[in-house]
Jmol script that loads the backbone (N, CA, C; Angstrom):
load data "model"
ATOM      1  N   MET A   1      81.868  72.290 111.756  1.00  0.00           N
ATOM      2  CA  MET A   1      80.502  72.013 112.155  1.00  0.00           C
ATOM      3  C   MET A   1      79.509  72.756 111.253  1.00  0.00           C
ATOM      4  N   LEU A   2      79.908  72.896 110.022  1.00  0.00           N
ATOM      5  CA  LEU A   2      79.064  73.578 109.051  1.00  0.00           C
ATOM      6  C   LEU A   2      77.708  72.901 108.876  1.00  0.00           C
ATOM      7  N   ILE A   3      77.625  71.610 109.192  1.00  0.00           N
ATOM      8  CA  ILE A   3      76.385  70.867 108.992  1.00  0.00           C
ATOM      9  C   ILE A   3      75.253  71.393 109.891  1.00  0.00           C
ATOM     10  N   TYR A   4      75.564  72.150 110.934  1.00  0.00           N
ATOM     11  CA  TYR A   4      74.517  72.717 111.782  1.00  0.00           C
ATOM     12  C   TYR A   4      73.827  73.913 111.130  1.00  0.00           C
ATOM     13  N   SER A   5      74.435  74.475 110.077  1.00  0.00           N
ATOM     14  CA  SER A   5      73.811  75.631 109.432  1.00  0.00           C
ATOM     15  C   SER A   5      73.587  75.461 107.930  1.00  0.00           C
ATOM     16  N   HIS A   6      74.249  74.491 107.311  1.00  0.00           N
ATOM     17  CA  HIS A   6      74.136  74.288 105.868  1.00  0.00           C
ATOM     18  C   HIS A   6      74.033  72.798 105.561  1.00  0.00           C
ATOM     19  N   CYS A   7      73.090  72.454 104.698  1.00  0.00           N
ATOM     20  CA  CYS A   7      72.926  71.056 104.303  1.00  0.00           C
ATOM     21  C   CYS A   7      72.855  70.974 102.782  1.00  0.00           C
ATOM     22  N   PRO A   8      73.968  70.592 102.147  1.00  0.00           N
ATOM     23  CA  PRO A   8      73.964  70.489 100.685  1.00  0.00           C
ATOM     24  C   PRO A   8      72.941  69.462 100.191  1.00  0.00           C
ATOM     25  N   VAL A   9      72.332  69.754  99.073  1.00  0.00           N
ATOM     26  CA  VAL A   9      71.366  68.834  98.474  1.00  0.00           C
ATOM     27  C   VAL A   9      72.077  67.560  98.032  1.00  0.00           C
ATOM     28  N   GLN A  10      73.250  67.703  97.455  1.00  0.00           N
ATOM     29  CA  GLN A  10      74.032  66.545  97.038  1.00  0.00           C
ATOM     30  C   GLN A  10      74.853  66.059  98.234  1.00  0.00           C
ATOM     31  N   LEU A  11      74.528  64.867  98.711  1.00  0.00           N
ATOM     32  CA  LEU A  11      75.105  64.360  99.956  1.00  0.00           C
ATOM     33  C   LEU A  11      76.634  64.306  99.943  1.00  0.00           C
ATOM     34  N   HIS A  12      77.251  64.039  98.811  1.00  0.00           N
ATOM     35  CA  HIS A  12      78.710  63.930  98.800  1.00  0.00           C
ATOM     36  C   HIS A  12      79.396  65.259  99.139  1.00  0.00           C
ATOM     37  N   TRP A  13      78.709  66.393  98.970  1.00  0.00           N
ATOM     38  CA  TRP A  13      79.282  67.693  99.312  1.00  0.00           C
ATOM     39  C   TRP A  13      79.259  67.983 100.803  1.00  0.00           C
ATOM     40  N   GLN A  14      78.610  67.131 101.584  1.00  0.00           N
ATOM     41  CA  GLN A  14      78.669  67.288 103.041  1.00  0.00           C
ATOM     42  C   GLN A  14      80.058  66.938 103.564  1.00  0.00           C
ATOM     43  N   LEU A  15      80.753  66.073 102.842  1.00  0.00           N
ATOM     44  CA  LEU A  15      82.090  65.606 103.245  1.00  0.00           C
ATOM     45  C   LEU A  15      82.044  64.950 104.628  1.00  0.00           C
ATOM     46  N   LEU A  16      80.943  64.262 104.919  1.00  0.00           N
ATOM     47  CA  LEU A  16      80.757  63.557 106.183  1.00  0.00           C
ATOM     48  C   LEU A  16      80.535  62.071 105.919  1.00  0.00           C
ATOM     49  N   GLN A  17      80.994  61.251 106.822  1.00  0.00           N
ATOM     50  CA  GLN A  17      80.704  59.817 106.772  1.00  0.00           C
ATOM     51  C   GLN A  17      80.143  59.397 108.114  1.00  0.00           C
ATOM     52  N   PRO A  18      78.933  58.972 108.220  1.00  0.00           N
ATOM     53  CA  PRO A  18      77.950  58.915 107.150  1.00  0.00           C
ATOM     54  C   PRO A  18      77.343  60.297 106.903  1.00  0.00           C
ATOM     55  N   ALA A  19      76.769  60.471 105.733  1.00  0.00           N
ATOM     56  CA  ALA A  19      76.103  61.734 105.391  1.00  0.00           C
ATOM     57  C   ALA A  19      74.865  61.915 106.261  1.00  0.00           C
ATOM     58  N   VAL A  20      74.455  63.152 106.440  1.00  0.00           N
ATOM     59  CA  VAL A  20      73.290  63.507 107.253  1.00  0.00           C
ATOM     60  C   VAL A  20      72.079  63.677 106.337  1.00  0.00           C
ATOM     61  N   SER A  21      70.979  63.033 106.687  1.00  0.00           N
ATOM     62  CA  SER A  21      69.768  63.168 105.880  1.00  0.00           C
ATOM     63  C   SER A  21      69.149  64.550 106.090  1.00  0.00           C
ATOM     64  N   GLN A  22      68.284  64.958 105.187  1.00  0.00           N
ATOM     65  CA  GLN A  22      67.600  66.250 105.306  1.00  0.00           C
ATOM     66  C   GLN A  22      66.767  66.307 106.590  1.00  0.00           C
ATOM     67  N   SER A  23      66.069  65.229 106.920  1.00  0.00           N
ATOM     68  CA  SER A  23      65.238  65.238 108.134  1.00  0.00           C
ATOM     69  C   SER A  23      66.094  65.310 109.389  1.00  0.00           C
ATOM     70  N   GLU A  24      67.260  64.661 109.393  1.00  0.00           N
ATOM     71  CA  GLU A  24      68.158  64.763 110.544  1.00  0.00           C
ATOM     72  C   GLU A  24      68.698  66.186 110.674  1.00  0.00           C
ATOM     73  N   PHE A  25      69.102  66.795 109.558  1.00  0.00           N
ATOM     74  CA  PHE A  25      69.579  68.173 109.564  1.00  0.00           C
ATOM     75  C   PHE A  25      68.520  69.110 110.148  1.00  0.00           C
ATOM     76  N   GLU A  26      67.274  68.931 109.745  1.00  0.00           N
ATOM     77  CA  GLU A  26      66.183  69.793 110.226  1.00  0.00           C
ATOM     78  C   GLU A  26      65.886  69.600 111.703  1.00  0.00           C
ATOM     79  N   SER A  27      66.339  68.502 112.295  1.00  0.00           N
ATOM     80  CA  SER A  27      66.100  68.275 113.726  1.00  0.00           C
ATOM     81  C   SER A  27      67.186  68.897 114.609  1.00  0.00           C
ATOM     82  N   TYR A  28      68.287  69.369 114.004  1.00  0.00           N
ATOM     83  CA  TYR A  28      69.379  69.960 114.787  1.00  0.00           C
ATOM     84  C   TYR A  28      68.943  71.278 115.423  1.00  0.00           C
ATOM     85  N   PRO A  29      69.545  71.636 116.559  1.00  0.00           N
ATOM     86  CA  PRO A  29      69.244  72.935 117.170  1.00  0.00           C
ATOM     87  C   PRO A  29      69.809  74.072 116.330  1.00  0.00           C
ATOM     88  N   LEU A  30      69.208  75.228 116.461  1.00  0.00           N
ATOM     89  CA  LEU A  30      69.697  76.419 115.775  1.00  0.00           C
ATOM     90  C   LEU A  30      70.847  76.992 116.592  1.00  0.00           C
ATOM     91  N   VAL A  31      72.044  76.833 116.099  1.00  0.00           N
ATOM     92  CA  VAL A  31      73.225  77.397 116.763  1.00  0.00           C
ATOM     93  C   VAL A  31      73.988  78.226 115.746  1.00  0.00           C
ATOM     94  N   LYS A  32      74.622  79.257 116.223  1.00  0.00           N
ATOM     95  CA  LYS A  32      75.431  80.143 115.373  1.00  0.00           C
ATOM     96  C   LYS A  32      76.882  79.693 115.428  1.00  0.00           C
ATOM     97  N   SER A  33      77.713  80.209 114.544  1.00  0.00           N
ATOM     98  CA  SER A  33      79.127  79.830 114.506  1.00  0.00           C
ATOM     99  C   SER A  33      79.825  80.138 115.830  1.00  0.00           C
ATOM    100  N   PHE A  34      79.323  81.132 116.578  1.00  0.00           N
ATOM    101  CA  PHE A  34      79.879  81.488 117.883  1.00  0.00           C
ATOM    102  C   PHE A  34      79.899  80.279 118.818  1.00  0.00           C
ATOM    103  N   PHE A  35      78.879  79.434 118.744  1.00  0.00           N
ATOM    104  CA  PHE A  35      78.773  78.246 119.595  1.00  0.00           C
ATOM    105  C   PHE A  35      80.043  77.406 119.478  1.00  0.00           C
ATOM    106  N   PHE A  36      80.473  77.120 118.270  1.00  0.00           N
ATOM    107  CA  PHE A  36      81.647  76.282 118.051  1.00  0.00           C
ATOM    108  C   PHE A  36      82.944  77.081 118.155  1.00  0.00           C
ATOM    109  N   ALA A  37      82.934  78.348 117.768  1.00  0.00           N
ATOM    110  CA  ALA A  37      84.139  79.188 117.830  1.00  0.00           C
ATOM    111  C   ALA A  37      84.631  79.367 119.258  1.00  0.00           C
ATOM    112  N   THR A  38      83.726  79.333 120.222  1.00  0.00           N
ATOM    113  CA  THR A  38      84.112  79.492 121.626  1.00  0.00           C
ATOM    114  C   THR A  38      84.402  78.163 122.301  1.00  0.00           C
ATOM    115  N   GLY A  39      84.405  77.094 121.520  1.00  0.00           N
ATOM    116  CA  GLY A  39      84.752  75.785 122.081  1.00  0.00           C
ATOM    117  C   GLY A  39      83.587  75.068 122.744  1.00  0.00           C
ATOM    118  N   MET A  40      82.368  75.504 122.501  1.00  0.00           N
ATOM    119  CA  MET A  40      81.214  74.817 123.066  1.00  0.00           C
ATOM    120  C   MET A  40      80.921  73.566 122.238  1.00  0.00           C
ATOM    121  N   GLN A  41      80.350  72.571 122.878  1.00  0.00           N
ATOM    122  CA  GLN A  41      80.000  71.343 122.181  1.00  0.00           C
ATOM    123  C   GLN A  41      78.820  70.663 122.862  1.00  0.00           C
ATOM    124  N   PHE A  42      78.054  69.936 122.078  1.00  0.00           N
ATOM    125  CA  PHE A  42      76.959  69.150 122.641  1.00  0.00           C
ATOM    126  C   PHE A  42      77.557  67.873 123.226  1.00  0.00           C
ATOM    127  N   LEU A  43      77.200  67.536 124.456  1.00  0.00           N
ATOM    128  CA  LEU A  43      77.744  66.342 125.076  1.00  0.00           C
ATOM    129  C   LEU A  43      76.767  65.175 125.062  1.00  0.00           C
ATOM    130  N   ARG A  44      75.491  65.440 125.078  1.00  0.00           N
ATOM    131  CA  ARG A  44      74.522  64.344 125.113  1.00  0.00           C
ATOM    132  C   ARG A  44      73.547  64.394 123.962  1.00  0.00           C
ATOM    133  N   GLN A  45      72.828  65.435 123.823  1.00  0.00           N
ATOM    134  CA  GLN A  45      71.801  65.518 122.789  1.00  0.00           C
ATOM    135  C   GLN A  45      72.112  66.689 121.869  1.00  0.00           C
ATOM    136  N   ASN A  46      71.674  66.591 120.655  1.00  0.00           N
ATOM    137  CA  ASN A  46      71.854  67.713 119.732  1.00  0.00           C
ATOM    138  C   ASN A  46      70.596  67.837 118.876  1.00  0.00           C
ATOM    139  N   ARG A  47      69.483  67.966 119.530  1.00  0.00           N
ATOM    140  CA  ARG A  47      68.199  68.122 118.849  1.00  0.00           C
ATOM    141  C   ARG A  47      67.619  69.485 119.175  1.00  0.00           C
ATOM    142  N   GLY A  48      66.984  70.091 118.192  1.00  0.00           N
ATOM    143  CA  GLY A  48      66.394  71.408 118.376  1.00  0.00           C
ATOM    144  C   GLY A  48      65.063  71.369 119.105  1.00  0.00           C
ATOM    145  N   VAL A  49      64.349  70.251 118.987  1.00  0.00           N
ATOM    146  CA  VAL A  49      63.069  70.090 119.674  1.00  0.00           C
ATOM    147  C   VAL A  49      63.179  68.877 120.585  1.00  0.00           C
ATOM    148  N   LEU A  50      62.961  69.098 121.870  1.00  0.00           N
ATOM    149  CA  LEU A  50      63.023  68.020 122.846  1.00  0.00           C
ATOM    150  C   LEU A  50      61.640  67.792 123.429  1.00  0.00           C
ATOM    151  N   SER A  51      61.200  66.571 123.395  1.00  0.00           N
ATOM    152  CA  SER A  51      59.923  66.220 124.020  1.00  0.00           C
ATOM    153  C   SER A  51      60.209  65.731 125.428  1.00  0.00           C
ATOM    154  N   THR A  52      59.317  66.054 126.337  1.00  0.00           N
ATOM    155  CA  THR A  52      59.543  65.677 127.730  1.00  0.00           C
ATOM    156  C   THR A  52      58.335  64.961 128.299  1.00  0.00           C
ATOM    157  N   ARG A  53      58.577  64.280 129.372  1.00  0.00           N
ATOM    158  CA  ARG A  53      57.503  63.752 130.195  1.00  0.00           C
ATOM    159  C   ARG A  53      57.496  64.586 131.460  1.00  0.00           C
ATOM    160  N   ARG A  54      56.356  65.037 131.857  1.00  0.00           N
ATOM    161  CA  ARG A  54      56.197  65.882 133.056  1.00  0.00           C
ATOM    162  C   ARG A  54      56.921  67.214 132.922  1.00  0.00           C
ATOM    163  N   GLY A  55      57.257  67.630 131.704  1.00  0.00           N
ATOM    164  CA  GLY A  55      57.795  68.962 131.465  1.00  0.00           C
ATOM    165  C   GLY A  55      59.177  69.227 131.995  1.00  0.00           C
ATOM    166  N   VAL A  56      60.040  68.218 132.154  1.00  0.00           N
ATOM    167  CA  VAL A  56      61.401  68.408 132.661  1.00  0.00           C
ATOM    168  C   VAL A  56      62.382  68.054 131.554  1.00  0.00           C
ATOM    169  N   VAL A  57      63.370  68.926 131.332  1.00  0.00           N
ATOM    170  CA  VAL A  57      64.396  68.671 130.315  1.00  0.00           C
ATOM    171  C   VAL A  57      65.765  69.037 130.894  1.00  0.00           C
ATOM    172  N   THR A  58      66.772  68.249 130.532  1.00  0.00           N
ATOM    173  CA  THR A  58      68.153  68.546 130.899  1.00  0.00           C
ATOM    174  C   THR A  58      68.944  68.727 129.616  1.00  0.00           C
ATOM    175  N   ILE A  59      69.661  69.826 129.521  1.00  0.00           N
ATOM    176  CA  ILE A  59      70.495  70.114 128.358  1.00  0.00           C
ATOM    177  C   ILE A  59      71.933  70.179 128.852  1.00  0.00           C
ATOM    178  N   THR A  60      72.829  69.428 128.200  1.00  0.00           N
ATOM    179  CA  THR A  60      74.221  69.358 128.640  1.00  0.00           C
ATOM    180  C   THR A  60      75.143  69.786 127.511  1.00  0.00           C
ATOM    181  N   VAL A  61      75.965  70.792 127.780  1.00  0.00           N
ATOM    182  CA  VAL A  61      76.968  71.251 126.823  1.00  0.00           C
ATOM    183  C   VAL A  61      78.302  71.367 127.544  1.00  0.00           C
ATOM    184  N   GLY A  62      79.395  71.261 126.799  1.00  0.00           N
ATOM    185  CA  GLY A  62      80.727  71.376 127.373  1.00  0.00           C
ATOM    186  C   GLY A  62      81.449  72.589 126.811  1.00  0.00           C
ATOM    187  N   PHE A  63      82.492  73.020 127.505  1.00  0.00           N
ATOM    188  CA  PHE A  63      83.242  74.216 127.131  1.00  0.00           C
ATOM    189  C   PHE A  63      84.728  73.925 127.222  1.00  0.00           C
ATOM    190  N   THR A  64      85.486  74.365 126.233  1.00  0.00           N
ATOM    191  CA  THR A  64      86.942  74.182 126.270  1.00  0.00           C
ATOM    192  C   THR A  64      87.661  75.456 126.698  1.00  0.00           C
ATOM    193  N   GLN A  65      86.931  76.558 126.800  1.00  0.00           N
ATOM    194  CA  GLN A  65      87.519  77.820 127.244  1.00  0.00           C
ATOM    195  C   GLN A  65      86.432  78.632 127.945  1.00  0.00           C
ATOM    196  N   PRO A  66      86.817  79.577 128.802  1.00  0.00           N
ATOM    197  CA  PRO A  66      85.801  80.401 129.458  1.00  0.00           C
ATOM    198  C   PRO A  66      84.970  81.137 128.411  1.00  0.00           C
ATOM    199  N   THR A  67      83.693  81.233 128.644  1.00  0.00           N
ATOM    200  CA  THR A  67      82.831  81.919 127.691  1.00  0.00           C
ATOM    201  C   THR A  67      81.581  82.431 128.388  1.00  0.00           C
ATOM    202  N   VAL A  68      80.982  83.430 127.798  1.00  0.00           N
ATOM    203  CA  VAL A  68      79.696  83.957 128.249  1.00  0.00           C
ATOM    204  C   VAL A  68      78.749  83.808 127.076  1.00  0.00           C
ATOM    205  N   PHE A  69      77.581  83.261 127.330  1.00  0.00           N
ATOM    206  CA  PHE A  69      76.640  83.061 126.239  1.00  0.00           C
ATOM    207  C   PHE A  69      75.221  83.236 126.739  1.00  0.00           C
ATOM    208  N   THR A  70      74.338  83.454 125.800  1.00  0.00           N
ATOM    209  CA  THR A  70      72.911  83.600 126.078  1.00  0.00           C
ATOM    210  C   THR A  70      72.171  82.564 125.254  1.00  0.00           C
ATOM    211  N   PHE A  71      71.178  81.951 125.850  1.00  0.00           N
ATOM    212  CA  PHE A  71      70.348  81.032 125.091  1.00  0.00           C
ATOM    213  C   PHE A  71      68.891  81.245 125.467  1.00  0.00           C
ATOM    214  N   ARG A  72      68.042  80.755 124.613  1.00  0.00           N
ATOM    215  CA  ARG A  72      66.605  80.936 124.813  1.00  0.00           C
ATOM    216  C   ARG A  72      65.895  79.607 124.613  1.00  0.00           C
ATOM    217  N   LEU A  73      65.047  79.271 125.551  1.00  0.00           N
ATOM    218  CA  LEU A  73      64.214  78.084 125.444  1.00  0.00           C
ATOM    219  C   LEU A  73      62.775  78.534 125.263  1.00  0.00           C
ATOM    220  N   THR A  74      62.110  77.991 124.271  1.00  0.00           N
ATOM    221  CA  THR A  74      60.675  78.258 124.129  1.00  0.00           C
ATOM    222  C   THR A  74      59.941  76.969 124.426  1.00  0.00           C
ATOM    223  N   TYR A  75      58.765  77.102 124.972  1.00  0.00           N
ATOM    224  CA  TYR A  75      58.011  75.913 125.347  1.00  0.00           C
ATOM    225  C   TYR A  75      56.531  76.166 125.201  1.00  0.00           C
ATOM    226  N   GLY A  76      55.788  75.110 125.293  1.00  0.00           N
ATOM    227  CA  GLY A  76      54.345  75.218 125.118  1.00  0.00           C
ATOM    228  C   GLY A  76      53.994  74.983 123.666  1.00  0.00           C
ATOM    229  N   LYS A  77      52.778  74.612 123.419  1.00  0.00           N
ATOM    230  CA  LYS A  77      52.345  74.315 122.058  1.00  0.00           C
ATOM    231  C   LYS A  77      52.465  75.521 121.135  1.00  0.00           C
ATOM    232  N   SER A  78      52.259  76.706 121.673  1.00  0.00           N
ATOM    233  CA  SER A  78      52.336  77.914 120.837  1.00  0.00           C
ATOM    234  C   SER A  78      53.771  78.395 120.658  1.00  0.00           C
ATOM    235  N   GLY A  79      54.691  77.973 121.531  1.00  0.00           N
ATOM    236  CA  GLY A  79      56.071  78.433 121.458  1.00  0.00           C
ATOM    237  C   GLY A  79      56.230  79.869 121.898  1.00  0.00           C
ATOM    238  N   VAL A  80      55.184  80.455 122.467  1.00  0.00           N
ATOM    239  CA  VAL A  80      55.228  81.852 122.886  1.00  0.00           C
ATOM    240  C   VAL A  80      55.960  82.000 124.215  1.00  0.00           C
ATOM    241  N   GLU A  81      55.754  81.066 125.129  1.00  0.00           N
ATOM    242  CA  GLU A  81      56.424  81.147 126.422  1.00  0.00           C
ATOM    243  C   GLU A  81      57.918  80.918 126.217  1.00  0.00           C
ATOM    244  N   ALA A  82      58.757  81.663 126.912  1.00  0.00           N
ATOM    245  CA  ALA A  82      60.199  81.546 126.699  1.00  0.00           C
ATOM    246  C   ALA A  82      60.964  81.824 127.979  1.00  0.00           C
ATOM    247  N   VAL A  83      62.146  81.228 128.072  1.00  0.00           N
ATOM    248  CA  VAL A  83      63.101  81.494 129.137  1.00  0.00           C
ATOM    249  C   VAL A  83      64.378  81.920 128.440  1.00  0.00           C
ATOM    250  N   GLN A  84      64.919  83.076 128.793  1.00  0.00           N
ATOM    251  CA  GLN A  84      66.186  83.517 128.226  1.00  0.00           C
ATOM    252  C   GLN A  84      67.192  83.607 129.358  1.00  0.00           C
ATOM    253  N   VAL A  85      68.366  83.014 129.157  1.00  0.00           N
ATOM    254  CA  VAL A  85      69.354  82.890 130.221  1.00  0.00           C
ATOM    255  C   VAL A  85      70.716  83.366 129.713  1.00  0.00           C
ATOM    256  N   ARG A  86      71.440  84.082 130.558  1.00  0.00           N
ATOM    257  CA  ARG A  86      72.833  84.455 130.268  1.00  0.00           C
ATOM    258  C   ARG A  86      73.699  83.670 131.239  1.00  0.00           C
ATOM    259  N   TRP A  87      74.765  83.042 130.719  1.00  0.00           N
ATOM    260  CA  TRP A  87      75.566  82.146 131.536  1.00  0.00           C
ATOM    261  C   TRP A  87      77.044  82.400 131.290  1.00  0.00           C
ATOM    262  N   ALA A  88      77.857  82.365 132.342  1.00  0.00           N
ATOM    263  CA  ALA A  88      79.309  82.468 132.220  1.00  0.00           C
ATOM    264  C   ALA A  88      79.912  81.142 132.663  1.00  0.00           C
ATOM    265  N   THR A  89      80.942  80.679 131.963  1.00  0.00           N
ATOM    266  CA  THR A  89      81.548  79.384 132.263  1.00  0.00           C
ATOM    267  C   THR A  89      83.043  79.518 132.445  1.00  0.00           C
ATOM    268  N   THR A  90      83.656  78.434 132.896  1.00  0.00           N
ATOM    269  CA  THR A  90      85.106  78.347 132.993  1.00  0.00           C
ATOM    270  C   THR A  90      85.583  77.249 132.051  1.00  0.00           C
ATOM    271  N   ALA A  91      86.861  77.241 131.719  1.00  0.00           N
ATOM    272  CA  ALA A  91      87.416  76.241 130.806  1.00  0.00           C
ATOM    273  C   ALA A  91      87.249  74.846 131.378  1.00  0.00           C
ATOM    274  N   GLY A  92      86.923  73.891 130.516  1.00  0.00           N
ATOM    275  CA  GLY A  92      86.779  72.508 130.938  1.00  0.00           C
ATOM    276  C   GLY A  92      85.511  72.212 131.703  1.00  0.00           C
ATOM    277  N   GLU A  93      84.639  73.194 131.847  1.00  0.00           N
ATOM    278  CA  GLU A  93      83.394  73.015 132.595  1.00  0.00           C
ATOM    279  C   GLU A  93      82.364  72.301 131.737  1.00  0.00           C
ATOM    280  N   THR A  94      81.537  71.526 132.392  1.00  0.00           N
ATOM    281  CA  THR A  94      80.378  70.916 131.745  1.00  0.00           C
ATOM    282  C   THR A  94      79.151  71.526 132.375  1.00  0.00           C
ATOM    283  N   LEU A  95      78.243  72.000 131.561  1.00  0.00           N
ATOM    284  CA  LEU A  95      77.012  72.588 132.054  1.00  0.00           C
ATOM    285  C   LEU A  95      75.882  71.610 131.787  1.00  0.00           C
ATOM    286  N   GLY A  96      75.313  71.091 132.840  1.00  0.00           N
ATOM    287  CA  GLY A  96      74.123  70.251 132.740  1.00  0.00           C
ATOM    288  C   GLY A  96      73.057  70.934 133.571  1.00  0.00           C
ATOM    289  N   LYS A  97      72.076  71.468 132.954  1.00  0.00           N
ATOM    290  CA  LYS A  97      71.065  72.268 133.639  1.00  0.00           C
ATOM    291  C   LYS A  97      69.709  71.675 133.370  1.00  0.00           C
ATOM    292  N   GLN A  98      68.892  71.645 134.403  1.00  0.00           N
ATOM    293  CA  GLN A  98      67.546  71.104 134.270  1.00  0.00           C
ATOM    294  C   GLN A  98      66.528  72.223 134.445  1.00  0.00           C
ATOM    295  N   TRP A  99      65.554  72.256 133.557  1.00  0.00           N
ATOM    296  CA  TRP A  99      64.489  73.234 133.633  1.00  0.00           C
ATOM    297  C   TRP A  99      63.160  72.529 133.759  1.00  0.00           C
ATOM    298  N   GLU A 100      62.273  73.119 134.535  1.00  0.00           N
ATOM    299  CA  GLU A 100      60.915  72.580 134.678  1.00  0.00           C
ATOM    300  C   GLU A 100      59.925  73.616 134.242  1.00  0.00           C
TER     301      GLU A 100
END
end "model"
wireframe off; spacefill off
backbone 0.3
color backbone group
């Protein structure tokens, strides 16, 4: 899942079919290698910026092994407001959480 952190200028070096455009790469969420090393995966969306109607968003990720992780959501036009959450999971669990 190197494409979440590195995007080669020459598309053939991505070794992906189809290759990911620069604009698509820039829309991905910022995740560290820990995300994939612990067996986490995006199940529905994989965008770093989500637009909402009425300010409600659901983020769904899956887990292949028990893990503890922390994530941060920023919101508002300034991006100053934030929610930071620590979560523990079990193997095979799907986390679908809604924030308002």
